[in-house]
Residue, then its C-alpha position, 0 to 999 in steps of 0.5 A: m644533310k642531317l646526318e640521322s644514320l650511320k652504319i659500316k659494315k666489312t665482309y672478306s672474301s678471297s680466290g687465288i691459286v694454290y701450288g701442290k704436288l701432283w699424282g705421278g710426280g711433279k709440282g703444279t698451279y690451278p686456282a684456288q676454292n673462291l672462300g667468303p664472305h666471312n666478317s674477320k680476315e682471321e676467319l677467312l685466313e682459317e678456314a684458308k688453312k683448314l681448306l689447304y692443310d685437309n687437300l681441299l682449298d684446290d678448287g676440282m683439282g684432286f692435287e697428291q698433297l697441297l703446298g701452299a695458295t696464294l691468296r687475294i684477300t677483297t675487304l668490302e666495307t659498306v656504309i650506311i648514311n641515311g638508308k643510301e648505302y656506300y662501297r668500297e673494296t680493297s684487296e692485299i696478297e696473302v700467302i699460305g703453306d710453302t708456295p714459291h717467290e716466283l709463283t707469286k709474283e706471276f698471279l700478283s702481274i694477272 
């Protein structure tokens, strides 16, 4: 088979948990908004940090204040060879803000 054309595209998305101060006292976690797809990891993390600091990264819980988040960043690579698509998905963990180490370990065990 002769290689006539080759295109590679990467997109980035995330899922995860947020950690924050609850109304009335205490701290807790809740699922984070799913973000993406974005064209770069930096663009995705920029959006996540903005939503965290604006107290909007939680998916509807309504914390008094968000403190941090543990995110699973998924990279989807699409390679198009002679018009046929091939996919490869990888993921990594990013912690933003102030998230206790125990919560990150708990998230990774899910």
